[in-house]
C-alpha positions in Angstrom: -16.5 34.3 -22.6 -12.9 33.1 -22.3 -14.1 29.5 -22.0 -16.3 29.9 -25.1 -13.4 31.4 -27.0 -11.2 28.5 -26.1 -13.8 25.9 -27.1 -14.4 27.7 -30.4 -10.7 27.8 -31.1 -10.3 24.1 -30.4 -13.2 23.2 -32.7 -11.8 25.4 -35.5 -8.4 23.8 -35.1 -9.9 20.3 -35.3 -11.9 21.2 -38.5 -8.8 22.7 -40.1 -6.8 19.6 -39.3 -9.4 17.3 -40.8 -9.2 19.3 -44.1 -5.4 19.1 -44.1 -5.7 15.4 -43.3 -8.1 14.7 -46.2 -5.8 16.4 -48.7 -2.5 14.9 -47.5 -3.0 11.2 -48.0 -0.2 9.3 -49.7 0.2 5.7 -50.7 2.3 5.2 -47.6 -0.4 6.7 -45.4 -3.0 4.3 -46.7 -1.6 1.8 -44.1 -3.6 2.1 -40.9 -2.0 4.2 -38.2 -2.0 2.7 -34.7 -1.1 4.0 -31.2 2.4 2.8 -30.1 2.6 -0.1 -27.8 3.7 1.3 -24.4 6.5 -0.6 -22.6 7.0 -0.3 -18.8 9.3 -1.8 -16.2 6.8 -1.4 -13.3 7.0 -5.1 -12.4 10.8 -5.3 -12.5 10.8 -6.5 -16.1 10.0 -5.0 -19.4 6.4 -5.6 -20.3 3.7 -4.1 -22.6 1.4 -2.0 -20.5 -1.6 -4.3 -21.3 0.2 -7.1 -19.5 0.5 -5.2 -16.2 -2.4 -6.0 -13.8 -2.3 -2.6 -12.0 -3.2 1.0 -12.8 -0.2 2.7 -14.5 0.0 6.1 -16.2 3.0 6.6 -18.6 4.4 9.7 -20.3 7.5 9.8 -22.5 9.7 12.8 -23.3 7.7 13.5 -26.6 4.4 13.8 -24.7 6.0 15.8 -22.0 7.3 18.3 -24.6 4.0 18.4 -26.5 2.1 19.2 -23.3 4.7 21.7 -22.0 4.9 19.6 -18.8 8.6 20.2 -18.0 8.1 20.6 -14.3 6.5 18.4 -11.6 3.3 20.5 -11.2 2.6 20.5 -14.9 3.3 16.8 -15.2 0.9 16.0 -12.4 -1.9 17.8 -14.3 -2.0 15.0 -16.9 -2.0 12.0 -14.5 -5.4 11.1 -13.1 -5.4 11.2 -9.3 -2.0 13.0 -9.0 -1.8 16.5 -7.6 1.5 18.2 -7.2 2.1 21.3 -5.0 5.7 22.3 -5.6 5.6 25.5 -3.7 9.4 25.4 -3.0 12.4 23.2 -3.7 12.5 21.7 -0.2 8.8 21.5 0.5 6.9 19.8 -2.4 3.7 18.0 -1.6 2.4 15.1 -3.7 -1.2 14.0 -3.4 -2.1 10.7 -5.1 -5.7 9.6 -4.8 -6.2 12.3 -2.2 -3.3 11.2 0.1 -0.5 13.7 0.5 3.1 12.7 0.9 4.9 15.0 3.4 6.8 14.8 6.6 9.6 12.4 7.3 8.6 9.4 5.2 6.7 9.3 1.9 3.3 8.0 1.1 3.8 8.5 -2.6 7.2 7.0 -3.3 9.5 8.9 -5.6 12.1 7.0 -7.7 14.8 7.7 -10.3 15.7 4.7 -12.4 14.1 2.4 -9.9 15.9 3.9 -6.9 14.0 5.5 -4.0 14.8 9.2 -3.6 13.7 9.4 0.0 11.3 11.7 1.9 9.6 14.6 0.1 12.1 17.1 1.5 15.1 15.1 0.2 15.4 16.5 -3.3 12.2 15.1 -4.9 11.7 18.4 -6.7 14.1 17.7 -9.6 14.7 19.0 -13.1 12.9 17.0 -15.8 15.0 16.6 -19.0 16.2 13.8 -21.4 13.6 11.4 -20.0 12.9 8.0 -21.4 9.5 8.0 -19.6 7.7 8.7 -16.3 5.7 5.8 -14.8 3.1 6.6 -12.2 1.8 3.5 -10.4 -1.4 3.7 -8.4 -2.4 1.8 -5.2 -0.3 0.1 -2.6 2.9 -1.2 -4.3 5.2 -2.1 -1.4 6.2 -5.4 -3.1 7.4 -3.5 -6.2 8.6 -0.2 -4.8 9.1 -0.6 -1.0 7.3 0.5 2.1 7.2 4.2 1.0 4.7 3.3 -1.8 1.8 3.4 0.6 -0.6 4.6 -2.1 1.6 4.5 -5.2 4.9 5.5 -6.7 6.4 7.8 -9.4 9.4 6.6 -11.3 11.5 9.0 -13.4 13.4 6.9 -15.9 16.3 8.7 -17.6 17.5 7.9 -21.1 20.5 5.5 -20.9 23.5 5.7 -23.1 22.8 3.8 -26.3 25.0 1.5 -28.4 22.9 2.2 -31.5 24.3 5.4 -32.9 25.8 8.8 -32.3 23.0 11.4 -31.9 22.2 14.7 -30.2 19.7 17.4 -29.7 19.8 21.0 -28.5 16.7 23.1 -27.5 16.7 26.8 -26.8 13.6 28.5 -25.3 12.8 32.0 -24.0 9.8 33.8 -22.7 8.1 36.0 -20.2 9.7 37.0 -16.9 13.1 36.6 -18.6 12.5 32.9 -18.9 15.4 31.0 -20.6 15.9 27.3 -21.0 18.8 25.6 -22.8 18.6 21.8 -22.9 20.4 19.1 -24.8 22.0 15.8 -25.0 24.6 13.9 -27.0 25.0 10.1 -27.3 28.5 8.9 -28.3 29.1 5.3 -29.3 32.8 4.5 -28.5 32.7 0.9 -29.9 30.4 -2.1 -30.0 30.4 -2.5 -26.2 30.7 1.0 -24.8 28.7 4.2 -25.1 28.4 7.5 -23.2 25.6 10.0 -23.0 25.8 13.6 -21.8 22.7 15.7 -21.0 22.0 19.0 -19.4 19.6 21.7 -18.6 20.0 25.4 -17.8 16.7 27.0 -16.9 16.3 30.5 -15.5 13.3 32.7 -14.7 12.7 35.9 -12.8 10.0 35.9 -10.1 6.4 36.5 -11.2 5.3 37.9 -7.8 6.4 41.5 -7.4 8.1 42.1 -4.1 8.5 45.7 -2.8 10.7 44.8 0.1 14.5 44.2 0.2 14.6 40.9 -1.7 14.0 40.1 -5.5 10.6 39.2 -6.9 9.3 35.9 -5.7 8.8 32.4 -7.3 11.9 32.8 -9.6 14.5 30.1 -10.0 17.8 29.4 -11.7 18.6 25.7 -12.3 21.7 24.1 -13.8 21.6 20.3 -14.1 24.0 17.9 -15.8 23.9 14.1 -16.3 26.5 11.7 -17.5 25.4 8.1 -18.4 27.5 5.1 -19.5 26.4 1.8 -21.1 28.8 -1.1 -21.1 28.0 -4.5 -22.6 31.3 -6.5 -22.7 29.4 -9.8 -23.3 25.8 -10.6 -24.4 25.2 -11.8 -20.8 26.3 -8.7 -18.9 25.0 -5.1 -19.0 26.1 -2.1 -16.9 24.5 1.3 -16.8 25.9 4.2 -14.8 24.2 7.6 -14.1 26.0 10.6 -12.5 23.8 13.6 -11.8 24.5 17.0 -10.5 22.0 19.8 -10.0 22.4 23.3 -8.6 19.4 25.6 -7.8 19.1 29.2 -6.7 15.5 30.3 -6.1 14.2 33.8 -5.2 11.8 32.4 -2.6 8.3 31.2 -2.1 5.5 33.8 -2.1 3.9 34.0 1.4 1.5 36.9 1.0 -0.3 37.8 4.2 -4.0 37.1 4.1 -4.5 39.7 6.9 -1.7 42.3 6.9 -2.0 44.7 3.9 0.7 45.7 1.4 0.3 49.2 0.0 -3.1 49.5 1.7 -4.7 46.2 0.6 -4.5 42.4 0.9 -4.2 40.9 -2.6 -2.6 37.5 -3.2 -2.3 38.3 -6.9 -0.7 41.7 -6.4 2.5 43.0 -4.8 3.9 41.5 -1.7 6.4 42.8 0.8 8.6 40.0 2.1 11.9 40.9 3.6 15.1 39.2 4.6 17.4 40.2 7.5 21.1 39.6 8.3 20.3 36.8 10.8 18.8 34.7 7.9 22.3 34.2 6.6 21.3 34.4 2.9 21.5 37.8 1.3 18.0 37.2 -0.2 15.0 35.1 0.3 14.9 31.7 -1.4 17.0 28.6 -1.6 20.5 27.6 -2.6 20.6 23.9 -3.2 23.2 21.4 -4.5 22.4 17.7 -5.4 24.8 15.0 -6.4 23.8 11.4 -7.0 25.3 8.3 -8.6 23.4 5.2 -9.7 24.8 1.9 -11.0 22.6 -0.8 -12.5 24.3 -4.1 -13.2 22.6 -7.0 -14.9 24.0 -10.5 -15.4 22.2 -13.4 -17.2 23.2 -16.4 -15.1 21.6 -18.6 -17.7 18.6 -18.6 -20.0 16.2 -18.6 -17.0 17.8 -16.5 -14.3 19.1 -12.9 -14.2 20.6 -11.1 -11.3 20.5 -7.3 -10.9 22.5 -5.1 -8.6 21.2 -1.5 -8.1 23.5 0.8 -6.1 22.8 4.4 -5.4 24.4 7.2 -3.4 23.2 10.8 -3.2 23.7 13.9 -1.0 22.0 17.2 -0.6 23.2 20.6 0.6 20.6 23.3 1.0 20.3 26.8 2.6 16.9 28.5 2.6 15.5 31.8 4.0 11.8 32.5 4.1 9.5 35.2 5.5 6.5 33.5 7.1 4.5 36.6 7.9 4.4 38.0 4.4 5.0 41.7 5.1 8.0 44.0 5.5 8.5 43.4 9.2 10.7 41.0 11.2 7.9 38.9 12.7 8.4 35.3 11.5 11.7 35.1 9.8 13.3 31.7 9.3 16.5 30.2 7.9 17.3 26.5 7.4 20.5 24.8 6.6 20.1 21.2 5.6 22.6 18.4 4.8 21.6 14.9 4.0 23.1 11.7 2.7 21.5 8.5 1.6 22.7 5.1 0.2 20.8 2.1 -1.0 21.8 -1.3 -2.3 19.4 -3.8 -3.9 20.1 -7.3 -5.1 17.3 -8.9 -7.2 17.0 -12.3 -8.9 14.5 -12.6 -11.8 13.2 -16.0 -13.1 11.6 -16.5 -16.5 11.9 -19.8 -18.3 9.3 -18.9 -20.9 6.7 -21.1 -19.1 3.7 -20.4 -16.9 5.8 -19.2 -13.9 7.8 -16.0 -13.6 9.1 -14.5 -10.4 11.6 -12.2 -8.7 13.0 -12.0 -5.2 15.7 -10.1 -3.4 16.7 -7.8 -0.7 17.4 -4.1 -0.2 19.3 -1.9 2.3 18.4 1.8 2.5 20.0 4.4 4.9 19.5 8.1 5.1 20.9 10.6 7.6 20.3 14.3 7.8 21.2 17.4 9.8 19.1 20.6 10.0 19.9 23.9 11.5 16.8 26.0 11.9 17.0 29.7 12.8 14.1 31.9 14.0 14.5 35.6 14.2 11.9 38.3 15.2 11.4 41.8 16.4 10.0 41.5 19.9 7.5 44.3 19.4 5.8 42.5 16.5 6.1 39.1 18.3 4.3 40.6 21.3 1.4 41.5 19.0 1.4 37.9 17.6 1.3 36.4 21.1 -0.9 39.1 22.5 -4.1 37.1 22.7 -2.3 34.3 24.6 -0.6 36.8 27.0 -3.9 38.5 27.7 -5.8 35.2 28.1 -3.2 34.0 30.7 -4.2 37.0 32.8 -7.9 36.5 32.2 -8.2 39.5 29.9 -9.0 40.2 26.3 -6.5 42.0 24.2 -8.6 45.2 24.4 -8.8 45.0 28.2 -5.0 44.4 28.4 -4.4 47.4 26.2 -6.7 49.6 28.3 -4.9 48.5 31.5 -1.5 49.2 30.1 -2.6 52.7 28.9 -4.2 53.4 32.3 -0.8 52.4 34.0 0.9 55.1 31.9 2.8 52.8 29.5 3.7 54.9 26.5 1.7 53.5 23.6 0.0 51.0 25.9 -3.2 51.3 23.8 -1.3 49.7 20.9 -0.9 46.3 22.7 -1.8 43.7 20.1 -1.7 46.1 17.2 -0.1 45.1 13.8 0.0 48.7 12.6 1.9 50.4 15.5 3.1 47.6 17.8 3.7 48.5 21.5 7.5 49.1 21.9 7.6 48.1 25.6 7.2 44.8 27.3 3.6 44.3 28.5 4.6 41.7 31.1 7.5 43.9 32.3 5.1 46.7 32.9 2.3 44.7 34.5 4.4 42.2 36.5 7.6 44.1 37.3 6.3 47.7 37.1 9.2 48.5 34.7 9.4 50.0 31.2 11.5 47.5 29.4 12.2 48.3 25.7 11.6 45.4 23.4 14.5 44.1 21.3 14.4 44.0 17.6 16.8 41.2 16.9 15.8 38.2 19.0 17.4 35.0 17.5 17.0 31.3 18.3 18.5 28.3 16.7 17.7 24.6 16.7 20.0 21.8 15.5 18.4 18.5 14.8 19.5 15.2 13.3 17.6 12.2 11.9 18.5 8.8 10.7 16.7 5.8 9.2 18.1 2.4 8.3 15.7 0.1 6.4 16.1 -3.6 5.7 13.8 -5.3 3.1 13.3 -8.8 1.8 10.8 -9.2 -1.0 9.4 -11.7 -3.5 6.8 -11.7 -6.3 5.4 -14.6 -8.2 3.2 -14.7 -11.3 1.5 -18.0 -12.5 -0.5 -18.4 -15.7 -3.4 -20.7 -14.8 -4.9 -20.7 -18.3 -4.3 -18.9 -21.5 -6.4 -16.1 -20.2 -6.1 -16.2 -16.4 -3.0 -15.1 -14.5 -2.4 -14.8 -10.7 0.3 -12.7 -9.0 1.3 -12.7 -5.4 3.9 -10.6 -3.7 5.3 -10.2 -0.1 7.7 -7.8 1.5 9.2 -7.8 5.0 10.5 -4.5 6.3 12.4 -3.7 9.5 13.7 -0.2 10.4 16.1 1.5 12.9 15.3 5.1 13.7 17.2 7.9 15.4 16.8 11.6 16.1 18.1 14.4 18.2 17.6 18.1 18.8 19.2 20.9 20.8 18.3 24.6 21.0 20.2 27.8 21.6 19.3 31.4 22.1 21.8 33.4 20.1 20.4 36.9 20.7 18.1 38.0 23.5 16.9 41.2 25.1 19.9 43.1 26.5 17.8 44.5 29.4 16.7 41.1 30.7 19.8 39.0 31.1 19.0 36.0 28.8 15.2 36.4 28.7 13.0 37.8 26.0 10.7 40.7 26.7 7.5 39.0 25.3 7.1 36.0 27.5 9.8 36.7 30.1 11.3 33.3 29.3 14.5 32.3 27.5 12.8 31.2 24.3 9.9 32.4 22.2 9.6 29.5 19.8 11.9 26.7 20.7 11.2 24.2 23.5 12.7 25.2 26.8 13.3 21.5 27.4 15.9 21.4 24.7 17.5 24.7 25.4 21.3 24.0 25.6 20.2 20.4 26.4 20.5 17.8 23.7 17.5 15.5 23.5 17.7 12.2 21.5 15.6 9.2 20.8 15.9 5.9 18.9 13.7 3.0 18.0 14.1 -0.5 16.5 10.8 -1.2 14.9 9.1 -4.6 14.9 9.3 -6.2 11.4 6.2 -5.9 9.3 4.8 -7.5 6.2 3.1 -5.8 3.2 1.7 -7.7 0.2 -0.3 -7.8 -3.0 -2.6 -10.3 -4.6 -3.6 -9.7 -8.3 -5.7 -11.7 -10.7 -5.9 -10.7 -14.4 -8.2 -12.1 -17.0 -7.4 -11.6 -20.7 -10.8 -11.0 -22.4 -9.1 -10.8 -25.8 -5.7 -10.0 -27.3 -6.4 -6.3 -26.8 -8.4 -6.2 -23.5 -7.0 -7.2 -20.1 -9.0 -6.9 -16.9 -7.8 -7.3 -13.3 -8.6 -7.2 -9.7 -6.0 -6.4 -7.0 -5.8 -6.4 -3.2 -2.9 -4.8 -1.5 -1.6 -3.8 1.9 0.5 -0.6 2.0 2.4 0.7 5.0 3.9 4.0 6.0 6.5 3.1 8.7 6.8 4.3 12.2 8.0 7.8 12.9 10.0 9.3 15.7 8.2 12.5 16.8 9.7 14.9 19.3 7.9 16.8 22.0 10.1 18.8 24.4 13.0 16.5 25.4 11.0 13.4 24.7 10.8 11.3 21.5 7.9 8.9 21.0 7.3 6.4 18.3 4.2 7.0 16.2 2.6 3.8 15.0 2.9 2.8 11.4 0.1 3.8 9.1 -1.5 1.1 6.9 -3.8 1.0 3.9 -5.8 -1.9 2.7 -6.9 -1.4 -0.8 -9.0 -3.3 -3.3 -9.2 -2.3 -7.0 -10.8 -3.5 -10.2 -9.5 -2.2 -13.5 -8.9 -2.8 -17.2 -6.6 -1.8 -20.0 -7.8 -2.0 -23.6 -6.9 -1.1 -27.2 -9.9 -0.7 -29.5 -10.9 0.3 -33.0 -7.9 -1.3 -34.8 -5.7 0.0 -31.9 -6.5 3.6 -32.5 -8.0 4.0 -29.0 -6.4 2.8 -25.7 -7.5 3.4 -22.2 -6.8 2.4 -18.6 -9.5 2.7 -16.0 -10.1 1.4 -12.5 -12.2 1.8 -9.4 -10.8 1.4 -5.9 -11.7 1.3 -2.2 -9.2 1.7 0.6 -9.2 2.0 4.4 -6.4 3.7 6.4 -5.5 2.8 10.0 -3.5 5.1 12.3 -3.3 7.9 9.7 -0.3 10.1 10.4 -0.7 13.9 10.3 2.2 16.3 10.3 1.8 19.8 11.6 4.0 22.7 12.8 3.9 23.3 16.5 4.6 27.0 17.2 5.3 26.3 20.9 8.3 24.1 20.1 9.2 25.5 16.7 9.2 22.0 15.1 7.1 19.8 12.9 5.5 17.0 14.8 3.7 13.9 13.6 0.6 12.7 15.2 -1.8 9.7 14.9 -5.1 11.3 13.7 -7.1 8.0 13.4 -8.7 6.2 10.5 -9.7 7.3 7.1 -11.5 6.0 4.0 -10.9 6.6 0.3 -12.5 5.4 -2.9 -12.7 6.6 -6.4 -12.5 6.1 -10.2 -9.7 6.9 -12.7 -9.6 7.1 -16.4 -6.6 7.6 -18.7 -6.9 7.4 -22.5 -5.6 8.3 -25.9 -7.3 8.2 -29.3 -6.3 8.6 -32.9 -9.4 10.4 -34.2 -7.6 10.6 -37.6 -4.1 10.1 -38.8 -3.5 13.7 -37.9 -5.3 14.1 -34.6 -4.5 12.4 -31.4 -6.5 13.1 -28.3 -5.5 12.7 -24.6 -8.0 12.6 -21.7 -7.8 11.9 -18.0 -10.5 12.0 -15.3 -10.4 11.2 -11.6 -13.1 11.0 -9.0 -11.5 11.0 -5.6 -13.3 10.6 -2.2 -11.0 10.8 0.7 -12.0 11.8 4.2 -11.4 11.0 7.9 -13.7 8.5 9.6 -16.0 9.5 12.5 -14.4 7.1 15.0 -11.2 5.1 15.5 -11.2 1.3 16.0 -12.1 1.8 19.7 -15.1 4.0 19.1 -13.4 7.2 20.1 -14.4 10.4 18.2 -11.8 11.6 15.8 -10.7 15.3 15.8 -10.9 15.5 12.0 -14.1 13.5 11.7 -15.6 14.0 8.2 -12.8 16.3 7.0 -11.5 16.0 3.5 -7.9 15.3 2.9 -5.9 18.3 1.8 -5.1 19.1 -1.9 -7.7 16.5 -2.9 -10.3 17.8 -5.4 -13.2 15.4 -5.7 -13.3 15.8 -9.5 -10.5 16.6 -11.8 -9.8 16.1 -15.5 -7.5 17.1 -18.4 -8.0 17.2 -22.1 -5.4 17.7 -24.9 -5.3 17.3 -28.6 -2.1 16.8 -30.8 -3.2 18.1 -34.2 -0.8 18.0 -37.2 -0.9 19.7 -40.5 1.4 18.1 -43.2 2.8 20.8 -45.5 3.9 19.2 -48.8 7.4 17.7 -48.6 8.7 20.4 -46.2 7.4 19.2 -42.9 4.5 19.4 -40.5 2.8 22.2 -38.6 1.1 21.2 -35.3 -1.0 22.7 -32.6 -1.5 21.1 -29.1 -4.3 22.8 -27.0 -4.8 21.5 -23.5 -7.2 22.2 -20.7 -6.9 21.1 -17.0 -9.8 21.4 -14.5 -9.7 20.8 -10.8 -12.6 20.9 -8.4 -12.7 22.8 -5.1 -10.4 21.5 -2.4 -8.9 22.3 1.0 -5.3 23.2 1.7 -5.1 21.7 5.2 -6.4 18.5 6.8 -8.1 20.7 9.5 -10.3 22.1 6.7 -9.9 25.6 8.1 -11.0 24.9 11.7 -9.4 24.9 15.2 -10.6 22.2 17.6 -11.4 22.2 21.3 -12.5 19.3 23.5 -16.3 19.3 24.2 -16.0 17.6 27.6 -17.7 14.5 26.3 -14.8 12.9 24.5 -15.6 14.8 21.2 -14.5 18.0 19.6 -15.9 21.4 18.9 -15.0 23.0 15.5 -14.1 26.7 15.6 -13.4 28.5 12.3 -9.8 29.7 12.0 -9.7 33.5 12.2 -7.3 36.3 11.6 -6.6 38.6 14.5 -9.4 40.9 13.6 -12.0 38.0 13.7 -12.2 37.5 9.9 -12.7 33.9 9.0 -9.8 32.3 7.0 -10.8 30.9 3.6 -8.5 27.9 3.6 -9.7 26.4 0.3 -9.7 26.9 -3.4 -12.8 27.0 -5.6 -12.9 24.9 -8.8 -10.9 26.4 -11.7 -9.6 25.5 -15.1 -6.3 26.3 -17.0 -6.0 26.4 -20.8 -2.6 26.2 -22.5 -1.5 25.7 -26.1 1.7 24.8 -28.0 2.1 25.3 -31.7 5.1 24.7 -34.0 6.7 23.3 -37.1 8.8 20.1 -37.4 11.0 19.6 -40.5 10.3 16.7 -42.8 13.6 15.0 -41.9 12.9 15.5 -38.2 16.2 17.4 -37.8 14.9 20.8 -36.6 11.8 22.6 -35.4 10.4 25.8 -33.9 7.4 26.4 -31.6 5.5 28.8 -29.4 3.9 28.0 -26.1 1.2 29.7 -24.1 0.6 28.6 -20.5 -2.5 29.7 -18.6 -3.4 31.6 -21.8 -6.5 33.2 -20.2 -4.6 34.2 -17.0 -6.8 32.3 -14.7 -6.2 33.3 -11.1 -6.0 30.5 -8.5 -4.2 29.6 -5.3 -2.0 26.7 -4.5 -1.9 27.1 -0.7 -3.3 29.0 2.2 -2.0 28.7 5.8 1.6 27.6 5.7 3.9 28.3 8.7 2.3 31.6 9.4 -1.0 29.9 9.9 0.3 28.2 13.1 0.5 31.7 14.5 -2.8 33.1 13.3 -1.1 34.9 10.4 -2.1 32.7 7.5 -0.3 33.4 4.2 -1.2 32.7 0.6 0.6 31.4 -2.4 -0.8 32.1 -5.9 -0.7 29.8 -8.9 1.3 30.5 -12.1 0.0 33.4 -14.2 -0.2 33.7 -17.9 3.2 33.0 -19.6 4.3 32.9 -23.3 7.4 31.2 -24.6 9.1 30.4 -27.9 11.8 28.0 -28.8 13.7 26.0 -31.4 15.5 22.7 -31.5 18.0 21.0 -33.7 19.0 17.3 -33.9 22.4 16.1 -35.0 
């Protein structure tokens, strides 16, 4: 019924727009309207999109505003093949063509103004405002973007200060959940050679997940961001751009609703949750405090008419404090706090050659260094922890939980029958009773801490050459050499332990519950100098006509080696590689009223790296999970149906799964599994419909619809794995403690949104309303999370229905 209503509304709006269009023609409008020519800098030079022989999706600030895509998740909905799971500031996941970027190094490289941001945890979840455009490049692009662009890259390009004119804009928006956004910029031309631009955003929203425990409602966030830009052109041959960014965030925490433990008598991921914070988590509430500061300088000098040298320098740092409740109920079971500090610096020198002939090229070098320090705290109530570890404790004695509970009760332990219970946990140590014959009270404030550091220095040399064989045929070849130096360390401490056991805990009768005993008060460290490696691309494009370009591309992408800790030992995990072949086209048709990009691709991964949380060590570890295959089709198009109707459409078919065997014929643990956050089919539709109103201005309505097929949230696809004794694996469905199977996937769903407003004829002011998820579709964005490693899977819901209204003024 809701879907039919939406379709009927869209058809009605289209019909009304056609009527307005027919009656609003003027002599000026008799000239044919065409789609704008899109310019990109994907290949290190400004080009029309049709001239770029790779798959690129582009959105400028106007399209972002029209679609209401002012955060990363919404932006990803309108890029074919891109899925964004921005569940928290420090833990966003980006899936491009089915491959998720997480862990220490990216697979989907994130850039600002051509500068690599770093790994996904290093502040890739940024405020989007005053953008010139966003470019999303598909396929291995190591030559263009570096070794992090295993399967593509996303480049956020800010508006530079302009020497053209003084101008500004201010937008104010409010809505549900006390939503408020104030955003603006002002460009000031000092003289013919110098200009400054100031831009900022303040965006606040209360949480939309009700929390009945001792912390505010969840999924709320306050963001304050400012940017200062400078443009200096002292001579026609020299150009300098400077960006200084500052961002401060304060979130109310990510929803981790228990999929097993009830809140107010029921388990409901769309209802109330009960997530608490304790004093050992440092913050007074759940969520994240984060500060970002980064400076980027881009200097260009024309050596002569043929050669240009570019220097790109960037420095940024991050300070973050986050507290989260991984069990999802009002009990101290899995309480975590993380303090993170990180610094990174990069310097690139590039030479571009273009003499106006058949040959163009660029080459250069890059140095990138990043270092970080994390302090991770884990606190728990031993009584609840004993219930979590109950199955393992019982199994070690050759018993079931029920048998162990009966034995404890028979031995006269008060409440012994509650061993393993999550309703009334046993308050005494089961091991103390059975092994020592003593009633040892369990302690409610066990606290452990791990301090870890990481470092990565990357050295790159790269070059790229394009040669025009004929008027229609062009060849491109690129090569990049990369070498890295890695370092890491970790040390653990027990800050609070059971006062009756002299440094031991009452659950396992050992010093630690979560952290590795090997690093307890013992600093472990590791380092590696990797062997240098090459990545490359070979592209051939054939210009069918002035408005149609076709291309074929072959590329090698590489995710570099990783240091992975286990106990007091660090090992180097082999680099992951992707060999990808792709055939595509870009075309403008029907008097340039329709344009589209489409491609088909096939890729093979070797030594695919998988990151998981190890509950026995309290750390994330990276493992080699074998080989994998991906292939698919993508479409991205726009059409001017009439002078008053512009349509947008994207579609992606994505097949991505683990192979059955590795190169040596050994069975793979995840054989046949689909990659996580990778719907096989997804599409988006939107229409920008305008209604000219005499000489006063223009009304518009922009409905949109996003649909995603069913998909898994974890690479294990909801299974545990045990060796079958013949070199293979047996798949066992993941279960909650009561034996209920965990549903670790999301069925297909669709989200409808709409924006409507009025723009004045002089383009100086406007008003609008915005409805997001107008039919209040319920969907999930994650199942499992940290709690899943302990059998207490938690759930994160998607955004509910929201309505907003705003106004802007230009000056």
